[in-house]
C-alpha positions in Angstrom: 99.1 119.7 104.5 99.9 120.4 100.9 101.3 117.4 99.0 100.9 115.2 102.1 103.8 116.9 103.7 103.9 118.4 107.2 106.6 120.9 108.2 107.3 121.6 111.9 109.9 122.7 114.4 111.6 120.8 117.2 112.8 123.2 119.9 115.8 122.8 122.1 115.4 122.7 125.9 117.1 123.8 129.1 117.0 122.2 132.5 116.6 125.2 134.7 116.7 122.9 137.7 117.6 119.2 137.8 117.5 117.1 140.9 118.5 113.4 141.0 116.3 111.4 143.4 116.0 107.8 144.3 117.5 105.0 142.1 114.9 102.4 141.1 115.6 98.6 141.3 115.8 98.7 137.5 118.8 101.0 137.7 117.0 104.1 136.5 117.1 107.3 138.6 114.0 109.2 139.5 114.4 112.9 138.8 112.7 116.3 139.3 113.4 118.9 136.6 112.2 122.2 135.4 112.1 122.2 131.6 112.2 125.4 129.4 111.9 125.4 125.6 114.1 127.6 123.4 113.6 129.3 120.1 116.6 127.4 118.8 115.0 124.5 116.9 115.6 121.8 114.3 113.4 121.9 111.2 111.4 118.7 110.2 109.4 117.9 107.1 107.5 114.6 106.9 106.2 113.4 103.6 104.1 110.3 102.6 106.0 107.7 100.5 105.3 104.3 99.0 106.6 102.4 102.0 109.0 102.2 104.8 110.7 104.9 106.8 113.6 107.0 105.4 115.5 109.9 106.9 117.7 112.6 105.4 119.8 114.9 107.6 120.8 118.3 106.2 122.7 121.3 107.5 120.9 124.6 107.8 120.9 126.7 104.6 122.6 129.6 106.5 125.4 127.3 107.6 126.2 125.2 104.5 128.6 122.4 104.7 128.5 118.7 105.4 125.5 117.3 107.1 126.2 116.5 110.8 127.1 112.9 111.5 124.4 111.6 113.8 125.4 108.0 113.6 123.4 105.1 112.0 120.0 106.3 110.7 118.2 103.4 112.4 119.4 104.6 115.7 118.3 108.2 115.2 115.4 109.1 117.5 113.4 110.8 114.7 113.6 107.5 112.6 112.8 105.4 115.7 109.8 107.6 116.5 108.4 107.1 113.0 108.9 103.4 113.1 107.3 103.1 116.5 104.3 105.2 115.4 103.7 103.1 112.4 103.7 100.0 114.5 100.8 101.5 116.6 99.0 103.3 113.7 100.0 101.8 110.3 99.9 104.1 107.3 98.9 103.1 103.8 102.5 103.5 102.7 105.5 105.0 104.5 107.1 108.3 105.4 110.2 110.2 104.6 111.7 112.6 107.2 113.9 115.5 106.3 115.7 116.8 109.3 117.6 120.2 109.2 119.8 120.0 112.3 120.4 123.2 114.2 120.5 121.9 117.8 124.0 120.6 118.7 123.8 116.9 119.3 124.8 115.1 122.5 125.0 118.4 124.4 122.1 118.3 126.9 119.8 120.4 124.8 117.4 117.5 124.0 117.6 117.8 120.2 117.1 114.1 119.5 114.2 113.9 122.0 112.6 117.0 120.5 113.0 115.5 116.9 111.3 112.3 118.1 108.4 114.3 119.7 107.9 116.4 116.6 107.8 113.3 114.4 105.2 111.7 116.7 103.0 114.8 116.7 103.3 115.3 113.0 102.5 111.7 112.1 99.5 111.9 114.5 98.3 115.0 112.6 98.9 113.4 109.3 96.7 110.5 110.4 93.9 112.8 111.8 95.0 112.0 115.4 94.3 108.3 115.8 96.4 108.3 119.0 95.0 110.4 121.9 97.4 112.8 123.8 97.9 110.6 126.8 98.8 107.6 124.7 101.1 109.7 122.6 102.9 110.8 125.8 103.3 107.1 126.8 104.6 106.3 123.3 107.2 109.1 123.6 108.3 107.9 127.0 109.5 104.6 125.4 112.0 106.6 123.3 113.4 108.8 126.1 112.7 110.6 129.3 112.7 114.1 127.7 110.3 113.2 124.8 107.0 113.6 126.8 107.9 117.3 127.6 108.3 118.1 123.9 105.1 116.3 123.0 103.1 118.6 125.4 104.4 121.6 123.5 104.6 123.5 126.8 107.3 126.2 126.9 107.8 125.7 130.6 107.0 122.5 132.6 107.9 120.6 135.7 108.7 116.9 135.2 109.3 114.1 137.6 109.6 110.3 137.8 111.7 109.3 134.8 110.7 112.6 133.2 107.4 111.2 131.9 105.2 112.9 134.5 104.6 116.4 133.3 102.9 119.5 134.7 102.9 122.4 132.2 103.5 125.8 133.8 102.4 129.3 132.7 105.0 130.7 130.3 107.2 133.6 131.4 108.3 136.6 129.4 110.9 135.7 126.8 114.5 136.0 128.0 117.8 136.0 126.0 119.9 132.9 126.5 123.6 132.3 125.7 124.5 128.7 125.0 128.2 127.8 125.3 128.8 124.6 123.2 132.2 123.0 123.8 133.7 120.4 121.5 133.8 117.8 124.3 130.7 115.7 125.0 129.4 114.1 128.2 127.7 110.8 127.8 124.5 110.7 129.9 125.1 107.1 131.0 128.6 108.1 132.2 127.3 111.1 134.1 124.8 109.0 136.0 127.3 106.3 136.7 129.7 108.8 138.2 127.0 110.8 140.1 127.3 110.9 143.8 125.1 113.2 146.0 127.1 116.0 147.5 126.3 118.5 150.2 122.8 119.7 151.1 119.8 118.6 149.0 119.0 120.9 146.1 115.8 122.9 146.4 112.5 121.4 145.2 109.9 123.2 143.1 107.1 123.6 145.6 105.1 126.4 143.9 104.5 127.7 140.4 107.3 130.2 139.5 105.8 133.6 138.6 109.0 135.2 137.5 112.6 134.5 136.4 113.6 135.6 139.8 111.6 132.8 141.3 113.4 130.4 139.0 116.8 131.8 139.8 116.2 130.9 143.4 115.5 127.3 142.3 118.1 126.9 139.6 120.4 123.9 140.3 121.9 121.0 138.6 123.0 117.9 140.6 125.4 116.9 137.8 127.6 120.0 138.0 129.9 118.6 140.7 130.6 115.4 138.7 130.8 117.0 135.3 132.8 120.1 136.3 135.4 117.9 138.1 135.9 116.0 134.9 135.7 119.1 132.6 136.8 122.0 134.8 136.6 124.6 132.1 132.9 124.1 131.9 132.7 125.3 135.4 134.9 128.3 134.4 132.5 129.1 131.6 129.6 129.1 134.0 131.5 131.5 136.2 132.2 133.7 133.2 128.5 133.9 132.5 127.7 134.8 136.1 130.4 137.5 136.0 128.9 138.8 132.8 125.5 139.4 134.5 123.6 136.2 133.8 120.5 135.9 136.1 120.8 132.1 135.8 124.0 130.2 134.7 123.9 126.4 134.8 124.8 123.2 133.1 121.8 121.8 131.1 121.0 118.1 131.5 124.2 116.1 132.0 126.0 118.6 129.7 128.1 119.5 128.0 126.4 122.8 127.2 126.5 125.6 129.8 123.8 128.3 129.5 123.3 131.8 130.8 119.9 133.5 131.0 120.1 137.3 130.7 117.9 140.3 131.3 118.6 141.9 127.9 119.9 141.0 124.4 122.9 143.3 124.7 124.1 141.6 127.8 123.7 138.2 126.2 125.7 139.2 123.1 128.5 140.7 125.2 128.7 137.5 127.3 128.9 135.4 124.1 131.8 137.5 122.8 133.6 137.2 126.1 133.4 133.4 126.0 134.5 133.0 122.4 137.4 135.4 123.1 138.6 133.3 126.1 137.8 129.9 124.5 138.0 130.1 120.7 137.0 126.4 120.3 133.7 126.9 122.2 130.8 127.8 120.0 128.2 130.2 121.3 124.6 130.5 120.3 122.4 133.4 121.4 118.7 132.5 121.4 115.8 133.1 123.8 113.2 131.2 125.8 109.9 130.3 124.1 106.5 131.6 125.2 104.3 129.2 123.2 104.4 125.6 121.8 
């Protein structure tokens, strides 16, 4: 912790399976989801300051240009996480957060939630862990349903309830992943509002998956019907990934990113080239699944 600064990473995630369950009287839906962390990650540095919370968002050095527009700073989940932490465990002074944004925002990859979790974990480390793990998970759940998963640091986990109930699972061997990132975005609130259950219930996770083949048998996303009807080319991209040999090809979260999980890097690279050739305005990112926190 040289110079009272902590540097850390905030990984992206996939929903390998996502089932929408009962709707609570509060309006929230219960879910069951199988989370998987990726090597694609934002970079975060947290430094002690004289007072208050400040945030600077920068582009990656290998992709120079204007910083991504993430909206008002006070609404950013990294900023909100720092402010919430300092309410619970005040510092003598404040903190400055430098966020290097690599994860596409608003795309179903959990970038904002991961940033929030990384800030909470880093601040807890900075303060010699005044908040125990279970309380940190509860704190994260106030910021978003994906935040507790990232706080655990698990590369693979089953989550249910509103996403705050987590069962970390043994990691699997790393697998190459293609992310197809379209310019259109799908608002989570809109996806839930438009959601209607269709067809037979999706499969539940009833045992610990021991291989990617096990997960392929479970892979499902209840939002695909709704999202693909509104954005049909996302369904076409998923079909392209399957045709290119993806073992799993799905929408992640409520979208708009569609991913394909492959058996080898060459297959992933070829699939990415096919997508950009067919849809020049869709960015592709080739990464891989994580095996550690």
